[in-house]
Structure formats: structure tokens, C-alpha cells
C-alpha positions as CSV (number, residue, x, y, z in Angstrom):
1,M,24.8,138.4,43.5
2,T,26.5,139.8,46.5
3,I,30.1,139.4,47.4
4,E,31.2,139.4,51.0
5,A,34.7,139.5,52.4
6,I,35.3,136.9,55.2
7,E,37.7,137.8,58.0
8,T,38.5,135.9,61.2
9,A,41.2,136.4,63.9
10,K,41.3,132.6,64.2
11,A,43.4,132.5,61.0
12,P,46.4,134.5,59.9
13,T,45.7,138.1,58.8
14,A,46.1,138.6,55.0
15,I,49.6,139.8,54.3
16,G,48.6,141.7,51.2
17,P,45.7,143.3,49.5
18,Y,43.4,140.3,49.5
19,S,40.7,138.7,51.7
20,Q,41.0,135.5,53.7
21,A,38.0,134.4,51.7
22,I,35.1,135.7,49.6
23,R,31.6,134.5,49.9
24,S,29.6,134.8,46.6
25,G,26.2,133.2,46.4
26,N,26.4,129.8,48.0
27,L,30.1,129.4,47.6
28,V,33.2,130.4,49.6
29,Y,36.5,130.9,47.9
30,T,39.5,130.9,50.3
31,A,42.8,132.5,49.7
32,G,45.7,130.1,49.8
33,Q,46.8,129.3,53.3
34,I,50.3,128.5,54.4
35,A,51.2,127.2,57.8
36,L,51.2,130.6,59.6
37,V,50.2,130.6,63.3
38,P,47.3,133.0,63.8
39,G,48.3,136.0,65.9
40,T,52.1,135.7,65.4
41,G,52.3,135.3,61.7
42,E,55.2,132.9,62.2
43,L,55.6,129.7,60.2
44,V,54.7,126.7,62.3
45,P,57.9,124.7,63.2
46,G,58.2,121.2,61.7
47,G,58.0,119.6,58.3
48,I,55.4,118.9,55.7
49,A,53.0,117.1,58.1
50,E,52.9,120.0,60.6
51,Q,52.6,122.6,57.9
52,T,49.8,120.8,56.1
53,A,47.9,120.4,59.4
54,R,48.3,124.2,60.3
55,A,47.3,125.3,56.8
56,L,44.1,123.1,57.0
57,E,43.4,124.4,60.5
58,N,43.6,127.9,59.1
59,L,41.2,127.0,56.3
60,K,38.9,125.3,58.8
61,A,38.7,128.6,60.8
62,I,38.1,130.7,57.7
63,L,35.3,128.4,56.4
64,D,33.7,128.4,59.8
65,A,33.7,132.2,59.8
66,A,31.9,132.0,56.5
67,G,29.2,129.7,57.7
68,S,30.8,126.6,56.0
69,S,33.2,123.8,56.9
70,L,35.8,121.5,55.4
71,D,33.0,118.9,55.1
72,R,31.4,121.2,52.5
73,A,34.5,121.6,50.4
74,V,34.0,120.9,46.7
75,K,37.4,121.8,45.3
76,A,40.9,122.0,46.8
77,T,44.2,123.1,45.2
78,V,47.4,122.1,46.9
79,Y,50.8,123.7,46.1
80,L,53.9,121.8,47.2
81,K,57.4,123.1,47.2
82,D,58.6,119.6,46.7
83,F,56.5,116.9,45.2
84,N,58.4,114.3,47.2
85,D,56.3,115.5,50.1
86,F,53.1,114.4,48.4
87,M,52.6,111.2,50.4
88,A,53.1,112.8,53.8
89,M,50.9,115.8,52.8
90,N,48.3,113.4,51.5
91,A,48.2,111.5,54.8
92,V,47.4,114.6,56.8
93,Y,45.0,116.0,54.1
94,G,43.0,112.8,54.2
95,N,42.4,113.2,57.9
96,Y,40.8,116.6,57.2
97,L,39.2,116.1,53.8
98,G,39.0,112.3,53.3
99,R,35.2,112.0,53.5
100,N,33.9,108.5,52.7
101,G,32.6,108.5,49.1
102,A,32.9,112.3,48.3
103,P,36.2,114.0,49.1
104,P,36.5,117.3,47.2
105,A,38.0,117.4,43.7
106,R,41.7,118.4,44.0
107,S,44.6,119.5,42.0
108,T,48.1,119.2,43.4
109,V,51.1,120.9,41.8
110,E,54.8,121.5,42.6
111,V,55.9,125.1,42.6
112,S,59.3,126.7,42.8
113,R,58.6,128.8,45.9
114,L,55.8,129.7,48.4
115,P,55.5,132.7,50.7
116,K,57.8,132.6,53.7
117,D,59.4,129.6,52.1
118,A,56.5,127.4,53.2
119,L,56.4,123.8,52.1
120,V,52.7,123.8,51.3
121,E,49.8,126.1,50.4
122,I,46.2,125.1,50.2
123,E,43.1,126.8,48.9
124,I,39.5,125.6,49.0
125,I,36.2,126.3,47.4
126,A,33.2,125.2,49.6
127,E,29.5,125.4,49.7
128,V,27.8,127.5,52.4
């Protein structure tokens, strides 16, 4: 089985020794994405809705570079700084991943802190 690193300028550059995503076989495993604006590396202004949308746009770009898409997601993990943001995050998330009948499996957990003090981080596993 071959392993291929996925990189795109349409998503934030990795800020450590990791890849934006790895393609292995017919699956793509993304790194967690926070709401960084590609090119600037700055956190998008706004609250949980804006940050969730930016994180998902970053994931969309990475999956596209890997030959996949959000529609092919099979598993998502969402990390929230404050679980009180769950409903607002979920509303935005559903616009991106709320396929009728078969949204991806998902875990959502509250964490004490995220990089750059982001409010949300999301990672995805998708089929190619």
C-alpha cells in the first residue's frame, strides 16, 4: 500500500511536522483543521459559526486536492473548546456534511485548548 502526502495552497500550511492529509489506499486522512485563513495563517474573525465554516472550507480544499470531497467523508472528529457551542457548530456542520440518509459517523468532544486558541478543530477520513 502506498502512502502519499497531500498538500494544497488552498488550505493553511501545516504549522508543524505533519501533512495536511495522507492518502493511503482508497482513504484520505486529514490533519485537524482550525479556522486559519489560507495564505495569512490568521484565525478567521468571528465566533463558532465562522470558525466552523472556515475549518470545513479548509477540509474541503484538502479533500479536493486528494481527489475526494466532503460528500465522500466516512468519519469526522470535532474538537470543541466549549461544548456550549455544540448547537451552533452543528448547524454549520450540517450544511457541509448533512447528506440525506448517510452523513459521516462523528465524534464530538470538548477539549481544554486548541492551537491559536481556536474554538473548533475538525478532522475527516474520506474515501477517494
